[in-house]
mmCIF file of the C-alpha atoms, coordinates in Angstrom:
data_MODEL
# 
_entry.id   MODEL 
# 
loop_
_atom_site.group_PDB 
_atom_site.id 
_atom_site.type_symbol 
_atom_site.label_atom_id 
_atom_site.label_alt_id 
_atom_site.label_comp_id 
_atom_site.label_asym_id 
_atom_site.label_entity_id 
_atom_site.label_seq_id 
_atom_site.pdbx_PDB_ins_code 
_atom_site.Cartn_x 
_atom_site.Cartn_y 
_atom_site.Cartn_z 
_atom_site.occupancy 
_atom_site.B_iso_or_equiv 
_atom_site.pdbx_formal_charge 
_atom_site.auth_seq_id 
_atom_site.auth_comp_id 
_atom_site.auth_asym_id 
_atom_site.auth_atom_id 
_atom_site.pdbx_PDB_model_num 
ATOM 1   C CA . UNK A 1 1   ? -12.671 -7.661  9.366   1.00 0.00 ? 1   UNK A CA 1 
ATOM 2   C CA . UNK A 1 2   ? -11.141 -6.723  13.202  1.00 0.00 ? 2   UNK A CA 1 
ATOM 3   C CA . UNK A 1 3   ? -12.969 -7.669  16.450  1.00 0.00 ? 3   UNK A CA 1 
ATOM 4   C CA . UNK A 1 4   ? -12.366 -5.438  19.544  1.00 0.00 ? 4   UNK A CA 1 
ATOM 5   C CA . UNK A 1 5   ? -10.850 -6.567  22.665  1.00 0.00 ? 5   UNK A CA 1 
ATOM 6   C CA . UNK A 1 6   ? -13.232 -7.267  25.637  1.00 0.00 ? 6   UNK A CA 1 
ATOM 7   C CA . UNK A 1 7   ? -16.535 -8.901  26.058  1.00 0.00 ? 7   UNK A CA 1 
ATOM 8   C CA . UNK A 1 8   ? -18.604 -6.298  23.898  1.00 0.00 ? 8   UNK A CA 1 
ATOM 9   C CA . UNK A 1 9   ? -17.309 -7.205  20.489  1.00 0.00 ? 9   UNK A CA 1 
ATOM 10  C CA . UNK A 1 10  ? -18.125 -4.814  17.617  1.00 0.00 ? 10  UNK A CA 1 
ATOM 11  C CA . UNK A 1 11  ? -16.568 -5.595  14.142  1.00 0.00 ? 11  UNK A CA 1 
ATOM 12  C CA . UNK A 1 12  ? -15.011 -3.041  12.045  1.00 0.00 ? 12  UNK A CA 1 
ATOM 13  C CA . UNK A 1 13  ? -12.852 -2.806  9.215   1.00 0.00 ? 13  UNK A CA 1 
ATOM 14  C CA . UNK A 1 14  ? -11.013 -0.061  7.078   1.00 0.00 ? 14  UNK A CA 1 
ATOM 15  C CA . UNK A 1 15  ? -11.714 1.131   3.590   1.00 0.00 ? 15  UNK A CA 1 
ATOM 16  C CA . UNK A 1 16  ? -9.566  2.366   0.613   1.00 0.00 ? 16  UNK A CA 1 
ATOM 17  C CA . UNK A 1 17  ? -11.077 2.754   -2.820  1.00 0.00 ? 17  UNK A CA 1 
ATOM 18  C CA . UNK A 1 18  ? -9.945  4.157   -6.316  1.00 0.00 ? 18  UNK A CA 1 
ATOM 19  C CA . UNK A 1 19  ? -12.014 5.980   -9.139  1.00 0.00 ? 19  UNK A CA 1 
ATOM 20  C CA . UNK A 1 20  ? -10.481 6.740   -12.545 1.00 0.00 ? 20  UNK A CA 1 
ATOM 21  C CA . UNK A 1 21  ? -12.467 8.901   -14.918 1.00 0.00 ? 21  UNK A CA 1 
ATOM 22  C CA . UNK A 1 22  ? -10.462 9.666   -18.067 1.00 0.00 ? 22  UNK A CA 1 
ATOM 23  C CA . UNK A 1 23  ? -6.867  11.013  -16.941 1.00 0.00 ? 23  UNK A CA 1 
ATOM 24  C CA . UNK A 1 24  ? -8.388  11.992  -13.387 1.00 0.00 ? 24  UNK A CA 1 
ATOM 25  C CA . UNK A 1 25  ? -7.839  9.711   -10.243 1.00 0.00 ? 25  UNK A CA 1 
ATOM 26  C CA . UNK A 1 26  ? -9.647  9.958   -7.146  1.00 0.00 ? 26  UNK A CA 1 
ATOM 27  C CA . UNK A 1 27  ? -8.754  8.226   -3.819  1.00 0.00 ? 27  UNK A CA 1 
ATOM 28  C CA . UNK A 1 28  ? -10.959 7.505   -0.636  1.00 0.00 ? 28  UNK A CA 1 
ATOM 29  C CA . UNK A 1 29  ? -9.228  6.354   2.212   1.00 0.00 ? 29  UNK A CA 1 
ATOM 30  C CA . UNK A 1 30  ? -10.640 5.661   5.832   1.00 0.00 ? 30  UNK A CA 1 
ATOM 31  C CA . UNK A 1 31  ? -7.918  3.683   8.154   1.00 0.00 ? 31  UNK A CA 1 
ATOM 32  C CA . UNK A 1 32  ? -4.430  2.101   7.554   1.00 0.00 ? 32  UNK A CA 1 
ATOM 33  C CA . UNK A 1 33  ? -4.557  1.125   3.929   1.00 0.00 ? 33  UNK A CA 1 
ATOM 34  C CA . UNK A 1 34  ? -2.903  2.895   1.122   1.00 0.00 ? 34  UNK A CA 1 
ATOM 35  C CA . UNK A 1 35  ? -2.525  3.833   -2.076  1.00 0.00 ? 35  UNK A CA 1 
ATOM 36  C CA . UNK A 1 36  ? 0.531   4.380   -3.966  1.00 0.00 ? 36  UNK A CA 1 
ATOM 37  C CA . UNK A 1 37  ? 1.465   5.514   -7.482  1.00 0.00 ? 37  UNK A CA 1 
ATOM 38  C CA . UNK A 1 38  ? 4.133   4.709   -9.154  1.00 0.00 ? 38  UNK A CA 1 
ATOM 39  C CA . UNK A 1 39  ? 5.184   7.901   -10.699 1.00 0.00 ? 39  UNK A CA 1 
ATOM 40  C CA . UNK A 1 40  ? 8.395   8.046   -13.125 1.00 0.00 ? 40  UNK A CA 1 
ATOM 41  C CA . UNK A 1 41  ? 9.564   4.566   -11.761 1.00 0.00 ? 41  UNK A CA 1 
ATOM 42  C CA . UNK A 1 42  ? 9.072   5.900   -8.038  1.00 0.00 ? 42  UNK A CA 1 
ATOM 43  C CA . UNK A 1 43  ? 6.678   5.798   -5.390  1.00 0.00 ? 43  UNK A CA 1 
ATOM 44  C CA . UNK A 1 44  ? 4.063   8.764   -4.756  1.00 0.00 ? 44  UNK A CA 1 
ATOM 45  C CA . UNK A 1 45  ? 2.074   7.820   -1.404  1.00 0.00 ? 45  UNK A CA 1 
ATOM 46  C CA . UNK A 1 46  ? -1.723  8.992   -2.401  1.00 0.00 ? 46  UNK A CA 1 
ATOM 47  C CA . UNK A 1 47  ? -3.225  8.663   1.106   1.00 0.00 ? 47  UNK A CA 1 
ATOM 48  C CA . UNK A 1 48  ? -1.836  8.578   4.588   1.00 0.00 ? 48  UNK A CA 1 
ATOM 49  C CA . UNK A 1 49  ? -2.722  6.198   7.813   1.00 0.00 ? 49  UNK A CA 1 
ATOM 50  C CA . UNK A 1 50  ? -5.379  7.435   9.987   1.00 0.00 ? 50  UNK A CA 1 
ATOM 51  C CA . UNK A 1 51  ? -3.984  6.745   13.350  1.00 0.00 ? 51  UNK A CA 1 
ATOM 52  C CA . UNK A 1 52  ? -4.208  8.855   16.599  1.00 0.00 ? 52  UNK A CA 1 
ATOM 53  C CA . UNK A 1 53  ? -0.084  8.950   15.920  1.00 0.00 ? 53  UNK A CA 1 
ATOM 54  C CA . UNK A 1 54  ? -1.298  12.143  13.481  1.00 0.00 ? 54  UNK A CA 1 
ATOM 55  C CA . UNK A 1 55  ? -1.479  15.312  15.635  1.00 0.00 ? 55  UNK A CA 1 
ATOM 56  C CA . UNK A 1 56  ? -4.749  16.528  13.429  1.00 0.00 ? 56  UNK A CA 1 
ATOM 57  C CA . UNK A 1 57  ? -6.336  12.985  14.190  1.00 0.00 ? 57  UNK A CA 1 
ATOM 58  C CA . UNK A 1 58  ? -5.544  12.953  17.754  1.00 0.00 ? 58  UNK A CA 1 
ATOM 59  C CA . UNK A 1 59  ? -6.768  16.673  18.382  1.00 0.00 ? 59  UNK A CA 1 
ATOM 60  C CA . UNK A 1 60  ? -9.891  15.645  16.588  1.00 0.00 ? 60  UNK A CA 1 
ATOM 61  C CA . UNK A 1 61  ? -10.533 12.670  18.981  1.00 0.00 ? 61  UNK A CA 1 
ATOM 62  C CA . UNK A 1 62  ? -9.553  14.769  22.123  1.00 0.00 ? 62  UNK A CA 1 
ATOM 63  C CA . UNK A 1 63  ? -11.851 17.663  20.707  1.00 0.00 ? 63  UNK A CA 1 
ATOM 64  C CA . UNK A 1 64  ? -14.939 15.222  21.163  1.00 0.00 ? 64  UNK A CA 1 
ATOM 65  C CA . UNK A 1 65  ? -13.601 14.159  24.569  1.00 0.00 ? 65  UNK A CA 1 
ATOM 66  C CA . UNK A 1 66  ? -12.669 11.027  23.254  1.00 0.00 ? 66  UNK A CA 1 
ATOM 67  C CA . UNK A 1 67  ? -10.440 8.710   25.371  1.00 0.00 ? 67  UNK A CA 1 
ATOM 68  C CA . UNK A 1 68  ? -6.822  8.168   24.060  1.00 0.00 ? 68  UNK A CA 1 
ATOM 69  C CA . UNK A 1 69  ? -4.246  5.920   25.894  1.00 0.00 ? 69  UNK A CA 1 
ATOM 70  C CA . UNK A 1 70  ? -0.776  4.909   24.882  1.00 0.00 ? 70  UNK A CA 1 
ATOM 71  C CA . UNK A 1 71  ? -0.419  1.129   24.481  1.00 0.00 ? 71  UNK A CA 1 
ATOM 72  C CA . UNK A 1 72  ? 2.346   -1.187  23.135  1.00 0.00 ? 72  UNK A CA 1 
ATOM 73  C CA . UNK A 1 73  ? 3.699   1.261   20.652  1.00 0.00 ? 73  UNK A CA 1 
ATOM 74  C CA . UNK A 1 74  ? 1.372   3.890   19.553  1.00 0.00 ? 74  UNK A CA 1 
ATOM 75  C CA . UNK A 1 75  ? -1.676  6.005   20.407  1.00 0.00 ? 75  UNK A CA 1 
ATOM 76  C CA . UNK A 1 76  ? -4.888  4.207   20.714  1.00 0.00 ? 76  UNK A CA 1 
ATOM 77  C CA . UNK A 1 77  ? -8.801  5.184   20.961  1.00 0.00 ? 77  UNK A CA 1 
ATOM 78  C CA . UNK A 1 78  ? -11.107 4.039   23.688  1.00 0.00 ? 78  UNK A CA 1 
ATOM 79  C CA . UNK A 1 79  ? -11.094 0.780   25.781  1.00 0.00 ? 79  UNK A CA 1 
ATOM 80  C CA . UNK A 1 80  ? -10.869 -1.330  23.140  1.00 0.00 ? 80  UNK A CA 1 
ATOM 81  C CA . UNK A 1 81  ? -7.551  0.333   22.165  1.00 0.00 ? 81  UNK A CA 1 
ATOM 82  C CA . UNK A 1 82  ? -8.355  0.851   18.587  1.00 0.00 ? 82  UNK A CA 1 
ATOM 83  C CA . UNK A 1 83  ? -5.188  1.828   16.568  1.00 0.00 ? 83  UNK A CA 1 
ATOM 84  C CA . UNK A 1 84  ? -6.836  3.393   13.655  1.00 0.00 ? 84  UNK A CA 1 
ATOM 85  C CA . UNK A 1 85  ? -9.059  6.773   14.034  1.00 0.00 ? 85  UNK A CA 1 
ATOM 86  C CA . UNK A 1 86  ? -11.316 6.269   10.786  1.00 0.00 ? 86  UNK A CA 1 
ATOM 87  C CA . UNK A 1 87  ? -12.987 3.081   9.941   1.00 0.00 ? 87  UNK A CA 1 
ATOM 88  C CA . UNK A 1 88  ? -16.505 1.300   9.075   1.00 0.00 ? 88  UNK A CA 1 
ATOM 89  C CA . UNK A 1 89  ? -18.233 -0.169  11.981  1.00 0.00 ? 89  UNK A CA 1 
ATOM 90  C CA . UNK A 1 90  ? -16.475 -0.519  15.536  1.00 0.00 ? 90  UNK A CA 1 
ATOM 91  C CA . UNK A 1 91  ? -19.332 1.275   16.985  1.00 0.00 ? 91  UNK A CA 1 
ATOM 92  C CA . UNK A 1 92  ? -17.715 0.806   20.561  1.00 0.00 ? 92  UNK A CA 1 
ATOM 93  C CA . UNK A 1 93  ? -15.349 3.645   19.780  1.00 0.00 ? 93  UNK A CA 1 
ATOM 94  C CA . UNK A 1 94  ? -17.696 5.745   17.907  1.00 0.00 ? 94  UNK A CA 1 
ATOM 95  C CA . UNK A 1 95  ? -18.571 7.901   20.869  1.00 0.00 ? 95  UNK A CA 1 
ATOM 96  C CA . UNK A 1 96  ? -14.624 8.469   21.112  1.00 0.00 ? 96  UNK A CA 1 
ATOM 97  C CA . UNK A 1 97  ? -14.189 10.082  17.930  1.00 0.00 ? 97  UNK A CA 1 
ATOM 98  C CA . UNK A 1 98  ? -13.636 7.208   15.644  1.00 0.00 ? 98  UNK A CA 1 
ATOM 99  C CA . UNK A 1 99  ? -15.712 8.140   12.076  1.00 0.00 ? 99  UNK A CA 1 
ATOM 100 C CA . UNK A 1 100 ? -15.875 6.758   9.179   1.00 0.00 ? 100 UNK A CA 1 
ATOM 101 C CA . UNK A 1 101 ? -15.612 9.703   6.798   1.00 0.00 ? 101 UNK A CA 1 
ATOM 102 C CA . UNK A 1 102 ? -13.213 9.089   4.337   1.00 0.00 ? 102 UNK A CA 1 
ATOM 103 C CA . UNK A 1 103 ? -10.106 11.242  3.402   1.00 0.00 ? 103 UNK A CA 1 
ATOM 104 C CA . UNK A 1 104 ? -10.125 12.357  -0.423  1.00 0.00 ? 104 UNK A CA 1 
ATOM 105 C CA . UNK A 1 105 ? -7.113  13.182  -2.822  1.00 0.00 ? 105 UNK A CA 1 
ATOM 106 C CA . UNK A 1 106 ? -7.785  14.061  -6.216  1.00 0.00 ? 106 UNK A CA 1 
ATOM 107 C CA . UNK A 1 107 ? -4.837  14.027  -9.245  1.00 0.00 ? 107 UNK A CA 1 
ATOM 108 C CA . UNK A 1 108 ? -4.292  14.218  -12.666 1.00 0.00 ? 108 UNK A CA 1 
ATOM 109 C CA . UNK A 1 109 ? -2.306  11.479  -14.512 1.00 0.00 ? 109 UNK A CA 1 
ATOM 110 C CA . UNK A 1 110 ? 0.400   11.681  -16.681 1.00 0.00 ? 110 UNK A CA 1 
ATOM 111 C CA . UNK A 1 111 ? 2.427   9.650   -19.202 1.00 0.00 ? 111 UNK A CA 1 
ATOM 112 C CA . UNK A 1 112 ? 4.807   9.060   -16.371 1.00 0.00 ? 112 UNK A CA 1 
ATOM 113 C CA . UNK A 1 113 ? 2.321   7.185   -14.060 1.00 0.00 ? 113 UNK A CA 1 
ATOM 114 C CA . UNK A 1 114 ? 2.615   3.562   -14.600 1.00 0.00 ? 114 UNK A CA 1 
ATOM 115 C CA . UNK A 1 115 ? 0.377   1.949   -12.065 1.00 0.00 ? 115 UNK A CA 1 
ATOM 116 C CA . UNK A 1 116 ? -1.689  2.002   -8.981  1.00 0.00 ? 116 UNK A CA 1 
ATOM 117 C CA . UNK A 1 117 ? -1.037  -0.099  -5.527  1.00 0.00 ? 117 UNK A CA 1 
ATOM 118 C CA . UNK A 1 118 ? -3.982  -0.700  -3.028  1.00 0.00 ? 118 UNK A CA 1 
ATOM 119 C CA . UNK A 1 119 ? -3.132  -2.807  -0.340  1.00 0.00 ? 119 UNK A CA 1 
ATOM 120 C CA . UNK A 1 120 ? -4.073  -2.931  3.554   1.00 0.00 ? 120 UNK A CA 1 
ATOM 121 C CA . UNK A 1 121 ? -1.723  -2.468  6.309   1.00 0.00 ? 121 UNK A CA 1 
ATOM 122 C CA . UNK A 1 122 ? -0.302  -6.387  6.443   1.00 0.00 ? 122 UNK A CA 1 
ATOM 123 C CA . UNK A 1 123 ? 1.688   -5.381  3.167   1.00 0.00 ? 123 UNK A CA 1 
ATOM 124 C CA . UNK A 1 124 ? 2.670   -1.926  4.299   1.00 0.00 ? 124 UNK A CA 1 
ATOM 125 C CA . UNK A 1 125 ? 3.670   -3.096  7.693   1.00 0.00 ? 125 UNK A CA 1 
ATOM 126 C CA . UNK A 1 126 ? 6.954   -5.314  6.224   1.00 0.00 ? 126 UNK A CA 1 
ATOM 127 C CA . UNK A 1 127 ? 7.151   -3.741  2.754   1.00 0.00 ? 127 UNK A CA 1 
ATOM 128 C CA . UNK A 1 128 ? 8.228   0.003   1.764   1.00 0.00 ? 128 UNK A CA 1 
ATOM 129 C CA . UNK A 1 129 ? 6.409   1.763   -0.645  1.00 0.00 ? 129 UNK A CA 1 
ATOM 130 C CA . UNK A 1 130 ? 9.826   2.132   -2.940  1.00 0.00 ? 130 UNK A CA 1 
ATOM 131 C CA . UNK A 1 131 ? 9.975   -1.520  -2.351  1.00 0.00 ? 131 UNK A CA 1 
ATOM 132 C CA . UNK A 1 132 ? 6.373   -2.645  -3.637  1.00 0.00 ? 132 UNK A CA 1 
ATOM 133 C CA . UNK A 1 133 ? 6.987   -0.543  -6.791  1.00 0.00 ? 133 UNK A CA 1 
ATOM 134 C CA . UNK A 1 134 ? 10.329  -2.256  -7.048  1.00 0.00 ? 134 UNK A CA 1 
ATOM 135 C CA . UNK A 1 135 ? 8.796   -5.803  -7.005  1.00 0.00 ? 135 UNK A CA 1 
ATOM 136 C CA . UNK A 1 136 ? 6.123   -4.406  -9.534  1.00 0.00 ? 136 UNK A CA 1 
ATOM 137 C CA . UNK A 1 137 ? 8.580   -3.322  -11.828 1.00 0.00 ? 137 UNK A CA 1 
ATOM 138 C CA . UNK A 1 138 ? 10.616  -6.579  -11.382 1.00 0.00 ? 138 UNK A CA 1 
ATOM 139 C CA . UNK A 1 139 ? 7.611   -8.792  -12.239 1.00 0.00 ? 139 UNK A CA 1 
ATOM 140 C CA . UNK A 1 140 ? 6.022   -9.709  -15.598 1.00 0.00 ? 140 UNK A CA 1 
ATOM 141 C CA . UNK A 1 141 ? 3.525   -6.766  -16.429 1.00 0.00 ? 141 UNK A CA 1 
ATOM 142 C CA . UNK A 1 142 ? 0.340   -9.125  -15.475 1.00 0.00 ? 142 UNK A CA 1 
ATOM 143 C CA . UNK A 1 143 ? -1.941  -7.231  -12.719 1.00 0.00 ? 143 UNK A CA 1 
ATOM 144 C CA . UNK A 1 144 ? -2.787  -10.225 -10.989 1.00 0.00 ? 144 UNK A CA 1 
ATOM 145 C CA . UNK A 1 145 ? 0.785   -12.009 -10.697 1.00 0.00 ? 145 UNK A CA 1 
ATOM 146 C CA . UNK A 1 146 ? 2.015   -8.334  -9.573  1.00 0.00 ? 146 UNK A CA 1 
ATOM 147 C CA . UNK A 1 147 ? -0.397  -8.439  -6.589  1.00 0.00 ? 147 UNK A CA 1 
ATOM 148 C CA . UNK A 1 148 ? 0.090   -12.153 -6.142  1.00 0.00 ? 148 UNK A CA 1 
ATOM 149 C CA . UNK A 1 149 ? 3.739   -11.529 -5.920  1.00 0.00 ? 149 UNK A CA 1 
ATOM 150 C CA . UNK A 1 150 ? 3.467   -8.464  -3.321  1.00 0.00 ? 150 UNK A CA 1 
ATOM 151 C CA . UNK A 1 151 ? 0.914   -10.816 -1.266  1.00 0.00 ? 151 UNK A CA 1 
ATOM 152 C CA . UNK A 1 152 ? 4.031   -13.718 -1.316  1.00 0.00 ? 152 UNK A CA 1 
ATOM 153 C CA . UNK A 1 153 ? 6.556   -11.242 -0.304  1.00 0.00 ? 153 UNK A CA 1 
ATOM 154 C CA . UNK A 1 154 ? 4.363   -9.491  2.737   1.00 0.00 ? 154 UNK A CA 1 
ATOM 155 C CA . UNK A 1 155 ? 3.721   -13.140 4.162   1.00 0.00 ? 155 UNK A CA 1 
ATOM 156 C CA . UNK A 1 156 ? 7.106   -14.296 3.426   1.00 0.00 ? 156 UNK A CA 1 
ATOM 157 C CA . UNK A 1 157 ? 8.652   -11.614 5.393   1.00 0.00 ? 157 UNK A CA 1 
ATOM 158 C CA . UNK A 1 158 ? 6.255   -12.677 8.468   1.00 0.00 ? 158 UNK A CA 1 
ATOM 159 C CA . UNK A 1 159 ? 3.422   -10.019 8.313   1.00 0.00 ? 159 UNK A CA 1 
ATOM 160 C CA . UNK A 1 160 ? 0.808   -10.713 11.050  1.00 0.00 ? 160 UNK A CA 1 
ATOM 161 C CA . UNK A 1 161 ? -2.104  -8.613  9.553   1.00 0.00 ? 161 UNK A CA 1 
ATOM 162 C CA . UNK A 1 162 ? -4.524  -8.703  6.748   1.00 0.00 ? 162 UNK A CA 1 
ATOM 163 C CA . UNK A 1 163 ? -2.564  -9.138  3.394   1.00 0.00 ? 163 UNK A CA 1 
ATOM 164 C CA . UNK A 1 164 ? -4.979  -7.875  0.712   1.00 0.00 ? 164 UNK A CA 1 
ATOM 165 C CA . UNK A 1 165 ? -3.520  -5.884  -2.573  1.00 0.00 ? 165 UNK A CA 1 
ATOM 166 C CA . UNK A 1 166 ? -4.370  -4.722  -6.117  1.00 0.00 ? 166 UNK A CA 1 
ATOM 167 C CA . UNK A 1 167 ? -2.524  -3.329  -9.141  1.00 0.00 ? 167 UNK A CA 1 
ATOM 168 C CA . UNK A 1 168 ? -3.920  -1.428  -11.725 1.00 0.00 ? 168 UNK A CA 1 
ATOM 169 C CA . UNK A 1 169 ? -1.796  -0.305  -14.650 1.00 0.00 ? 169 UNK A CA 1 
ATOM 170 C CA . UNK A 1 170 ? -2.652  2.665   -15.935 1.00 0.00 ? 170 UNK A CA 1 
ATOM 171 C CA . UNK A 1 171 ? -0.443  2.425   -19.302 1.00 0.00 ? 171 UNK A CA 1 
ATOM 172 C CA . UNK A 1 172 ? -0.466  -0.050  -21.919 1.00 0.00 ? 172 UNK A CA 1 
ATOM 173 C CA . UNK A 1 173 ? 2.022   -2.660  -22.017 1.00 0.00 ? 173 UNK A CA 1 
ATOM 174 C CA . UNK A 1 174 ? 2.537   -4.328  -25.525 1.00 0.00 ? 174 UNK A CA 1 
ATOM 175 C CA . UNK A 1 175 ? 3.534   -8.027  -23.904 1.00 0.00 ? 175 UNK A CA 1 
ATOM 176 C CA . UNK A 1 176 ? 3.532   -9.435  -20.725 1.00 0.00 ? 176 UNK A CA 1 
ATOM 177 C CA . UNK A 1 177 ? 7.553   -9.197  -20.650 1.00 0.00 ? 177 UNK A CA 1 
ATOM 178 C CA . UNK A 1 178 ? 7.679   -5.882  -21.811 1.00 0.00 ? 178 UNK A CA 1 
ATOM 179 C CA . UNK A 1 179 ? 9.351   -3.348  -19.277 1.00 0.00 ? 179 UNK A CA 1 
ATOM 180 C CA . UNK A 1 180 ? 8.102   0.468   -18.731 1.00 0.00 ? 180 UNK A CA 1 
ATOM 181 C CA . UNK A 1 181 ? 10.623  2.755   -19.647 1.00 0.00 ? 181 UNK A CA 1 
ATOM 182 C CA . UNK A 1 182 ? 10.672  2.831   -23.422 1.00 0.00 ? 182 UNK A CA 1 
ATOM 183 C CA . UNK A 1 183 ? 14.340  1.844   -23.722 1.00 0.00 ? 183 UNK A CA 1 
ATOM 184 C CA . UNK A 1 184 ? 15.471  3.270   -20.136 1.00 0.00 ? 184 UNK A CA 1 
ATOM 185 C CA . UNK A 1 185 ? 17.862  1.397   -18.278 1.00 0.00 ? 185 UNK A CA 1 
ATOM 186 C CA . UNK A 1 186 ? 15.910  -1.087  -15.763 1.00 0.00 ? 186 UNK A CA 1 
ATOM 187 C CA . UNK A 1 187 ? 16.266  -0.290  -12.016 1.00 0.00 ? 187 UNK A CA 1 
ATOM 188 C CA . UNK A 1 188 ? 18.336  -2.646  -9.967  1.00 0.00 ? 188 UNK A CA 1 
ATOM 189 C CA . UNK A 1 189 ? 15.936  -5.868  -8.711  1.00 0.00 ? 189 UNK A CA 1 
ATOM 190 C CA . UNK A 1 190 ? 14.355  -5.522  -5.372  1.00 0.00 ? 190 UNK A CA 1 
ATOM 191 C CA . UNK A 1 191 ? 16.026  -8.164  -3.066  1.00 0.00 ? 191 UNK A CA 1 
ATOM 192 C CA . UNK A 1 192 ? 12.981  -10.404 -2.187  1.00 0.00 ? 192 UNK A CA 1 
ATOM 193 C CA . UNK A 1 193 ? 12.781  -12.622 1.437   1.00 0.00 ? 193 UNK A CA 1 
ATOM 194 C CA . UNK A 1 194 ? 13.841  -15.644 -0.618  1.00 0.00 ? 194 UNK A CA 1 
ATOM 195 C CA . UNK A 1 195 ? 17.156  -13.362 -1.891  1.00 0.00 ? 195 UNK A CA 1 
ATOM 196 C CA . UNK A 1 196 ? 16.317  -15.292 -5.256  1.00 0.00 ? 196 UNK A CA 1 
ATOM 197 C CA . UNK A 1 197 ? 16.374  -11.821 -7.338  1.00 0.00 ? 197 UNK A CA 1 
ATOM 198 C CA . UNK A 1 198 ? 19.303  -10.633 -9.049  1.00 0.00 ? 198 UNK A CA 1 
ATOM 199 C CA . UNK A 1 199 ? 20.313  -9.265  -12.377 1.00 0.00 ? 199 UNK A CA 1 
ATOM 200 C CA . UNK A 1 200 ? 22.079  -10.484 -15.323 1.00 0.00 ? 200 UNK A CA 1 
ATOM 201 C CA . UNK A 1 201 ? 26.120  -9.952  -15.259 1.00 0.00 ? 201 UNK A CA 1 
ATOM 202 C CA . UNK A 1 202 ? 26.136  -9.621  -11.422 1.00 0.00 ? 202 UNK A CA 1 
ATOM 203 C CA . UNK A 1 203 ? 24.149  -9.407  -8.101  1.00 0.00 ? 203 UNK A CA 1 
ATOM 204 C CA . UNK A 1 204 ? 21.418  -7.009  -7.243  1.00 0.00 ? 204 UNK A CA 1 
ATOM 205 C CA . UNK A 1 205 ? 23.515  -5.137  -4.827  1.00 0.00 ? 205 UNK A CA 1 
ATOM 206 C CA . UNK A 1 206 ? 26.475  -4.482  -7.563  1.00 0.00 ? 206 UNK A CA 1 
ATOM 207 C CA . UNK A 1 207 ? 24.154  -4.073  -10.506 1.00 0.00 ? 207 UNK A CA 1 
ATOM 208 C CA . UNK A 1 208 ? 24.004  -0.263  -12.150 1.00 0.00 ? 208 UNK A CA 1 
ATOM 209 C CA . UNK A 1 209 ? 21.571  -0.889  -14.577 1.00 0.00 ? 209 UNK A CA 1 
ATOM 210 C CA . UNK A 1 210 ? 20.768  -3.977  -16.868 1.00 0.00 ? 210 UNK A CA 1 
ATOM 211 C CA . UNK A 1 211 ? 17.395  -6.351  -17.155 1.00 0.00 ? 211 UNK A CA 1 
ATOM 212 C CA . UNK A 1 212 ? 16.486  -8.438  -14.410 1.00 0.00 ? 212 UNK A CA 1 
ATOM 213 C CA . UNK A 1 213 ? 15.286  -11.818 -15.106 1.00 0.00 ? 213 UNK A CA 1 
ATOM 214 C CA . UNK A 1 214 ? 11.717  -10.615 -15.562 1.00 0.00 ? 214 UNK A CA 1 
ATOM 215 C CA . UNK A 1 215 ? 12.467  -7.725  -17.322 1.00 0.00 ? 215 UNK A CA 1 
ATOM 216 C CA . UNK A 1 216 ? 14.022  -8.716  -20.591 1.00 0.00 ? 216 UNK A CA 1 
ATOM 217 C CA . UNK A 1 217 ? 12.927  -6.596  -23.695 1.00 0.00 ? 217 UNK A CA 1 
ATOM 218 C CA . UNK A 1 218 ? 11.612  -9.820  -25.531 1.00 0.00 ? 218 UNK A CA 1 
ATOM 219 C CA . UNK A 1 219 ? 9.394   -12.695 -24.270 1.00 0.00 ? 219 UNK A CA 1 
ATOM 220 C CA . UNK A 1 220 ? 10.471  -16.083 -24.259 1.00 0.00 ? 220 UNK A CA 1 
# 
């Protein structure tokens, strides 16, 4: 929940939801949370941040004669200086064109789609999508542990915003220690704030393959 500046405080929040029906995935986003799909071991963004820095969103605000100001490092909306252009609540900036209508995306999933990440801006402020995918690949394959790994890393990197994340696996995993890929070489371990991640036989920086500590083929 966010409270606007000034005496007339009106709370608001962004929203992100995903619906899986068979092999069809639907994502709805309003604000600056993000959905990222791990496809083929890489990050595929499924949403975009709704801010006035987007030309289309800025044009929509101006089309209803909304007030835009450039403050700190980006375009913002209304006297409150709200950075997002879509949110639930925030009644004081609704006359300036801030809407609650989400942006929708639908796609078919395939065998190379491993997991889905849903996270708030406090995660993405300090962790890039490819890094987030790497951290999940480099963590035991249990959704809650993977989500906690992302949240802990974001906080350790000094995130100053809301840190919330969900990890949803889309493929069956035989054991908690089993990696995705069916025998493919594990990617180099993603560096963390504590610098504790490495690979067997060398450092993460010099690794050309092999398994990291959490990516052994077999369990303990």
